[in-house]
A tleap script that builds the chain and sets N, CA, C and O, in Angstrom:
source leaprc.protein.ff14SB
mol = sequence {
  NMET ARG GLU ALA LEU HIE THR VAL MET GLY
  ASP GLN THR GLU LYS ASN ASP ALA LEU LYS
  ALA MET ALA MET ALA LEU LYS GLU GLN VAL
  GLU LYS LEU ASN GLY GLU LEU THR ILE SER
  LYS VAL ALA LEU GLY ASN GLY MET LEU ALA
  SER SER PRO ASN GLN LEU ASN MET GLU ALA
  ASN LEU GLY GLU ILE ILE LEU ASP GLN TYR
  ALA PRO GLU THR HIE CLEU
}
set mol.1.N position { -37.739 31.375 -35.877 }
set mol.1.CA position { -37.870 30.811 -34.550 }
set mol.1.C position { -37.309 29.392 -34.510 }
set mol.1.O position { -36.567 29.036 -33.595 }
set mol.2.N position { -37.672 28.575 -35.521 }
set mol.2.CA position { -37.177 27.202 -35.552 }
set mol.2.C position { -35.658 27.172 -35.722 }
set mol.2.O position { -34.964 26.339 -35.139 }
set mol.3.N position { -35.177 28.085 -36.521 }
set mol.3.CA position { -33.738 28.128 -36.749 }
set mol.3.C position { -32.996 28.437 -35.451 }
set mol.3.O position { -31.957 27.839 -35.172 }
set mol.4.N position { -33.516 29.352 -34.671 }
set mol.4.CA position { -32.916 29.687 -33.383 }
set mol.4.C position { -32.973 28.483 -32.445 }
set mol.4.O position { -32.015 28.211 -31.721 }
set mol.5.N position { -34.086 27.770 -32.457 }
set mol.5.CA position { -34.238 26.583 -31.613 }
set mol.5.C position { -33.233 25.499 -32.019 }
set mol.5.O position { -32.625 24.863 -31.158 }
set mol.6.N position { -33.059 25.292 -33.307 }
set mol.6.CA position { -32.092 24.305 -33.791 }
set mol.6.C position { -30.665 24.703 -33.417 }
set mol.6.O position { -29.841 23.847 -33.094 }
set mol.7.N position { -30.380 25.991 -33.462 }
set mol.7.CA position { -29.053 26.473 -33.088 }
set mol.7.C position { -28.790 26.202 -31.615 }
set mol.7.O position { -27.715 25.729 -31.244 }
set mol.8.N position { -29.777 26.505 -30.778 }
set mol.8.CA position { -29.639 26.274 -29.336 }
set mol.8.C position { -29.493 24.783 -29.060 }
set mol.8.O position { -28.657 24.378 -28.252 }
set mol.9.N position { -30.300 23.968 -29.726 }
set mol.9.CA position { -30.218 22.521 -29.531 }
set mol.9.C position { -28.857 21.983 -29.983 }
set mol.9.O position { -28.299 21.090 -29.346 }
set mol.10.N position { -28.332 22.519 -31.065 }
set mol.10.CA position { -27.011 22.103 -31.548 }
set mol.10.C position { -25.921 22.450 -30.553 }
set mol.10.O position { -25.020 21.650 -30.301 }
set mol.11.N position { -26.007 23.653 -29.985 }
set mol.11.CA position { -25.036 24.069 -28.971 }
set mol.11.C position { -25.110 23.162 -27.748 }
set mol.11.O position { -24.083 22.751 -27.208 }
set mol.12.N position { -26.326 22.854 -27.318 }
set mol.12.CA position { -26.503 21.987 -26.152 }
set mol.12.C position { -25.993 20.571 -26.429 }
set mol.12.O position { -25.433 19.922 -25.545 }
set mol.13.N position { -26.187 20.105 -27.644 }
set mol.13.CA position { -25.696 18.776 -28.021 }
set mol.13.C position { -24.171 18.740 -27.977 }
set mol.13.O position { -23.584 17.771 -27.494 }
set mol.14.N position { -23.532 19.790 -28.479 }
set mol.14.CA position { -22.071 19.870 -28.434 }
set mol.14.C position { -21.570 19.883 -26.998 }
set mol.14.O position { -20.607 19.192 -26.663 }
set mol.15.N position { -22.226 20.672 -26.148 }
set mol.15.CA position { -21.835 20.732 -24.737 }
set mol.15.C position { -22.034 19.373 -24.068 }
set mol.15.O position { -21.207 18.943 -23.265 }
set mol.16.N position { -23.132 18.705 -24.403 }
set mol.16.CA position { -23.414 17.391 -23.835 }
set mol.16.C position { -22.342 16.381 -24.254 }
set mol.16.O position { -21.874 15.590 -23.435 }
set mol.17.N position { -21.960 16.414 -25.522 }
set mol.17.CA position { -20.925 15.506 -26.015 }
set mol.17.C position { -19.585 15.766 -25.325 }
set mol.17.O position { -18.867 14.834 -24.963 }
set mol.18.N position { -19.264 17.043 -25.151 }
set mol.18.CA position { -18.019 17.397 -24.471 }
set mol.18.C position { -18.046 16.924 -23.019 }
set mol.18.O position { -17.044 16.429 -22.504 }
set mol.19.N position { -19.189 17.078 -22.368 }
set mol.19.CA position { -19.335 16.637 -20.983 }
set mol.19.C position { -19.191 15.122 -20.878 }
set mol.19.O position { -18.563 14.617 -19.948 }
set mol.20.N position { -19.771 14.399 -21.830 }
set mol.20.CA position { -19.644 12.938 -21.835 }
set mol.20.C position { -18.184 12.524 -22.007 }
set mol.20.O position { -17.717 11.594 -21.349 }
set mol.21.N position { -17.468 13.210 -22.887 }
set mol.21.CA position { -16.051 12.901 -23.109 }
set mol.21.C position { -15.237 13.156 -21.843 }
set mol.21.O position { -14.362 12.363 -21.494 }
set mol.22.N position { -15.522 14.253 -21.161 }
set mol.22.CA position { -14.830 14.559 -19.913 }
set mol.22.C position { -15.135 13.508 -18.857 }
set mol.22.O position { -14.239 13.082 -18.128 }
set mol.23.N position { -16.390 13.088 -18.769 }
set mol.23.CA position { -16.782 12.074 -17.791 }
set mol.23.C position { -16.066 10.754 -18.065 }
set mol.23.O position { -15.622 10.086 -17.131 }
set mol.24.N position { -15.950 10.377 -19.326 }
set mol.24.CA position { -15.251 9.136 -19.679 }
set mol.24.C position { -13.765 9.224 -19.325 }
set mol.24.O position { -13.185 8.262 -18.822 }
set mol.25.N position { -13.154 10.381 -19.590 }
set mol.25.CA position { -11.739 10.568 -19.266 }
set mol.25.C position { -11.524 10.486 -17.758 }
set mol.25.O position { -10.564 9.871 -17.295 }
set mol.26.N position { -12.419 11.105 -16.998 }
set mol.26.CA position { -12.313 11.048 -15.541 }
set mol.26.C position { -12.522 9.629 -15.029 }
set mol.26.O position { -11.845 9.198 -14.096 }
set mol.27.N position { -13.449 8.907 -15.630 }
set mol.27.CA position { -13.701 7.522 -15.227 }
set mol.27.C position { -12.454 6.673 -15.449 }
set mol.27.O position { -12.088 5.872 -14.588 }
set mol.28.N position { -11.799 6.842 -16.596 }
set mol.28.CA position { -10.573 6.097 -16.882 }
set mol.28.C position { -9.473 6.444 -15.892 }
set mol.28.O position { -8.726 5.572 -15.448 }
set mol.29.N position { -9.382 7.720 -15.550 }
set mol.29.CA position { -8.359 8.152 -14.599 }
set mol.29.C position { -8.628 7.559 -13.221 }
set mol.29.O position { -7.694 7.132 -12.543 }
set mol.30.N position { -9.885 7.526 -12.799 }
set mol.30.CA position { -10.248 6.943 -11.508 }
set mol.30.C position { -9.914 5.454 -11.493 }
set mol.30.O position { -9.400 4.947 -10.496 }
set mol.31.N position { -10.200 4.751 -12.581 }
set mol.31.CA position { -9.881 3.326 -12.661 }
set mol.31.C position { -8.377 3.095 -12.552 }
set mol.31.O position { -7.936 2.165 -11.877 }
set mol.32.N position { -7.594 3.937 -13.214 }
set mol.32.CA position { -6.137 3.821 -13.147 }
set mol.32.C position { -5.651 4.065 -11.717 }
set mol.32.O position { -4.815 3.321 -11.206 }
set mol.33.N position { -6.175 5.100 -11.082 }
set mol.33.CA position { -5.772 5.416 -9.715 }
set mol.33.C position { -6.190 4.320 -8.743 }
set mol.33.O position { -5.457 4.014 -7.802 }
set mol.34.N position { -7.364 3.723 -8.963 }
set mol.34.CA position { -7.792 2.614 -8.113 }
set mol.34.C position { -6.847 1.430 -8.255 }
set mol.34.O position { -6.545 0.755 -7.271 }
set mol.35.N position { -6.382 1.175 -9.466 }
set mol.35.CA position { -5.409 0.105 -9.677 }
set mol.35.C position { -4.104 0.381 -8.950 }
set mol.35.O position { -3.535 -0.514 -8.324 }
set mol.36.N position { -3.631 1.611 -9.030 }
set mol.36.CA position { -2.399 1.987 -8.335 }
set mol.36.C position { -2.577 1.896 -6.827 }
set mol.36.O position { -1.659 1.484 -6.118 }
set mol.37.N position { -3.746 2.275 -6.332 }
set mol.37.CA position { -4.026 2.184 -4.905 }
set mol.37.C position { -4.026 0.735 -4.451 }
set mol.37.O position { -3.494 0.418 -3.388 }
set mol.38.N position { -4.611 -0.138 -5.238 }
set mol.38.CA position { -4.641 -1.560 -4.900 }
set mol.38.C position { -3.227 -2.125 -4.839 }
set mol.38.O position { -2.891 -2.868 -3.917 }
set mol.39.N position { -2.403 -1.774 -5.816 }
set mol.39.CA position { -1.013 -2.237 -5.819 }
set mol.39.C position { -0.282 -1.722 -4.586 }
set mol.39.O position { 0.474 -2.465 -3.959 }
set mol.40.N position { -0.497 -0.473 -4.234 }
set mol.40.CA position { 0.159 0.104 -3.058 }
set mol.40.C position { -0.292 -0.583 -1.782 }
set mol.40.O position { 0.521 -0.846 -0.896 }
set mol.41.N position { -1.583 -0.877 -1.682 }
set mol.41.CA position { -2.097 -1.565 -0.492 }
set mol.41.C position { -1.496 -2.958 -0.364 }
set mol.41.O position { -1.137 -3.383 0.735 }
set mol.42.N position { -1.386 -3.672 -1.485 }
set mol.42.CA position { -0.799 -5.012 -1.458 }
set mol.42.C position { 0.664 -4.928 -1.048 }
set mol.42.O position { 1.127 -5.715 -0.222 }
set mol.43.N position { 1.390 -3.980 -1.620 }
set mol.43.CA position { 2.803 -3.819 -1.284 }
set mol.43.C position { 2.966 -3.477 0.186 }
set mol.43.O position { 3.858 -4.005 0.850 }
set mol.44.N position { 2.133 -2.618 0.692 }
set mol.44.CA position { 2.202 -2.235 2.097 }
set mol.44.C position { 1.844 -3.415 2.983 }
set mol.44.O position { 2.470 -3.624 4.022 }
set mol.45.N position { 0.853 -4.179 2.586 }
set mol.45.CA position { 0.440 -5.350 3.351 }
set mol.45.C position { 1.498 -6.432 3.377 }
set mol.45.O position { 1.597 -7.173 4.354 }
set mol.46.N position { 2.289 -6.538 2.323 }
set mol.46.CA position { 3.353 -7.538 2.262 }
set mol.46.C position { 4.639 -7.049 2.909 }
set mol.46.O position { 5.635 -7.772 2.939 }
set mol.47.N position { 4.625 -5.845 3.417 }
set mol.47.CA position { 5.806 -5.303 4.071 }
set mol.47.C position { 6.876 -4.840 3.109 }
set mol.47.O position { 8.034 -4.693 3.497 }
set mol.48.N position { 6.511 -4.608 1.866 }
set mol.48.CA position { 7.502 -4.181 0.882 }
set mol.48.C position { 7.852 -2.710 1.041 }
set mol.48.O position { 8.939 -2.280 0.655 }
set mol.49.N position { 6.948 -1.951 1.599 }
set mol.49.CA position { 7.214 -0.535 1.803 }
set mol.49.C position { 7.624 -0.334 3.256 }
set mol.49.O position { 6.890 -0.721 4.165 }
set mol.50.N position { 8.768 0.256 3.479 }
set mol.50.CA position { 9.239 0.479 4.836 }
set mol.50.C position { 9.755 1.901 4.942 }
set mol.50.O position { 10.254 2.475 3.974 }
set mol.51.N position { 9.624 2.456 6.133 }
set mol.51.CA position { 10.086 3.823 6.324 }
set mol.51.C position { 11.598 3.881 6.488 }
set mol.51.O position { 12.209 4.909 6.200 }
set mol.52.N position { 12.217 2.778 6.953 }
set mol.52.CA position { 13.663 2.753 7.099 }
set mol.52.C position { 14.169 1.341 6.815 }
set mol.52.O position { 13.434 0.373 7.009 }
set mol.53.N position { 15.408 1.212 6.361 }
set mol.53.CA position { 15.955 -0.117 6.076 }
set mol.53.C position { 16.093 -0.942 7.349 }
set mol.53.O position { 16.228 -0.398 8.445 }
set mol.54.N position { 16.057 -2.217 7.194 }
set mol.54.CA position { 16.205 -3.135 8.311 }
set mol.54.C position { 17.638 -3.043 8.831 }
set mol.54.O position { 18.581 -3.088 8.041 }
set mol.55.N position { 17.813 -2.916 10.137 }
set mol.55.CA position { 19.134 -2.758 10.727 }
set mol.55.C position { 20.007 -3.979 10.448 }
set mol.55.O position { 21.198 -3.833 10.174 }
set mol.56.N position { 19.437 -5.170 10.514 }
set mol.56.CA position { 20.205 -6.381 10.255 }
set mol.56.C position { 20.738 -6.389 8.823 }
set mol.56.O position { 21.892 -6.753 8.596 }
set mol.57.N position { 19.927 -5.998 7.879 }
set mol.57.CA position { 20.374 -5.935 6.487 }
set mol.57.C position { 21.478 -4.906 6.309 }
set mol.57.O position { 22.413 -5.119 5.537 }
set mol.58.N position { 21.371 -3.795 7.020 }
set mol.58.CA position { 22.405 -2.769 6.917 }
set mol.58.C position { 23.730 -3.317 7.427 }
set mol.58.O position { 24.770 -3.084 6.811 }
set mol.59.N position { 23.710 -4.047 8.550 }
set mol.59.CA position { 24.936 -4.600 9.105 }
set mol.59.C position { 25.524 -5.665 8.182 }
set mol.59.O position { 26.741 -5.727 8.005 }
set mol.60.N position { 24.676 -6.495 7.597 }
set mol.60.CA position { 25.153 -7.524 6.672 }
set mol.60.C position { 25.795 -6.881 5.451 }
set mol.60.O position { 26.857 -7.315 5.004 }
set mol.61.N position { 25.162 -5.860 4.916 }
set mol.61.CA position { 25.725 -5.167 3.754 }
set mol.61.C position { 27.042 -4.489 4.097 }
set mol.61.O position { 27.962 -4.475 3.278 }
set mol.62.N position { 27.143 -3.930 5.290 }
set mol.62.CA position { 28.377 -3.282 5.716 }
set mol.62.C position { 29.490 -4.313 5.809 }
set mol.62.O position { 30.622 -4.041 5.410 }
set mol.63.N position { 29.178 -5.503 6.336 }
set mol.63.CA position { 30.170 -6.577 6.413 }
set mol.63.C position { 30.655 -6.992 5.044 }
set mol.63.O position { 31.848 -7.236 4.861 }
set mol.64.N position { 29.759 -7.079 4.079 }
set mol.64.CA position { 30.146 -7.441 2.714 }
set mol.64.C position { 31.029 -6.366 2.095 }
set mol.64.O position { 31.992 -6.674 1.393 }
set mol.65.N position { 30.705 -5.122 2.354 }
set mol.65.CA position { 31.501 -4.018 1.812 }
set mol.65.C position { 32.904 -4.051 2.398 }
set mol.65.O position { 33.887 -3.894 1.673 }
set mol.66.N position { 33.002 -4.253 3.704 }
set mol.66.CA position { 34.312 -4.305 4.358 }
set mol.66.C position { 35.104 -5.494 3.840 }
set mol.66.O position { 36.292 -5.368 3.542 }
set mol.67.N position { 34.452 -6.654 3.731 }
set mol.67.CA position { 35.130 -7.847 3.228 }
set mol.67.C position { 35.643 -7.630 1.813 }
set mol.67.O position { 36.788 -7.970 1.513 }
set mol.68.N position { 34.822 -7.073 0.948 }
set mol.68.CA position { 35.229 -6.822 -0.438 }
set mol.68.C position { 36.341 -5.781 -0.529 }
set mol.68.O position { 37.188 -5.844 -1.420 }
set mol.69.N position { 36.333 -4.828 0.394 }
set mol.69.CA position { 37.330 -3.763 0.341 }
set mol.69.C position { 38.705 -4.279 0.758 }
set mol.69.O position { 39.708 -3.933 0.134 }
set mol.70.N position { 38.762 -5.101 1.803 }
set mol.70.CA position { 40.046 -5.522 2.341 }
set mol.70.C position { 40.491 -6.898 1.865 }
set mol.70.O position { 41.680 -7.213 1.918 }
set mol.71.N position { 39.569 -7.710 1.408 }
set mol.71.CA position { 39.933 -9.048 0.928 }
set mol.71.C position { 39.073 -9.392 -0.278 }
set mol.71.O position { 38.219 -10.274 -0.184 }
set mol.72.N position { 39.272 -8.721 -1.411 }
set mol.72.CA position { 38.397 -8.924 -2.562 }
set mol.72.C position { 38.457 -10.336 -3.132 }
set mol.72.O position { 37.488 -10.787 -3.742 }
set mol.73.N position { 39.587 -11.058 -2.947 }
set mol.73.CA position { 39.683 -12.394 -3.490 }
set mol.73.C position { 39.009 -13.432 -2.594 }
set mol.73.O position { 38.802 -14.564 -3.029 }
set mol.74.N position { 38.669 -13.084 -1.380 }
set mol.74.CA position { 38.049 -14.011 -0.439 }
set mol.74.C position { 36.546 -13.803 -0.442 }
set mol.74.O position { 36.067 -12.707 -0.153 }
set mol.75.N position { 35.811 -14.836 -0.764 }
set mol.75.CA position { 34.351 -14.766 -0.725 }
set mol.75.C position { 33.840 -15.948 0.060 }
set mol.75.O position { 34.153 -17.096 -0.258 }
set mol.76.N position { 33.076 -15.683 1.058 }
set mol.76.CA position { 32.513 -16.757 1.890 }
set mol.76.C position { 31.182 -17.196 1.384 }
set mol.76.O position { 30.565 -18.090 1.962 }
savepdb mol mol.pdb
quit
């Protein structure tokens, strides 16, 4: 009877240890994701993330491309 009880307790201890390891791994993953979320929120708040490029920047870049294509030796 005692041997059976010790076997059951050993099995439960192993399961408990495995559960603790899983909980720690999940906790680390949540902490990592929270860090990434914070970085994303800061980037979004600073306007670093945009759905489309700024039209003014596109026109300026187009002007530079045209200038370099037709007058590569001239730089303003």
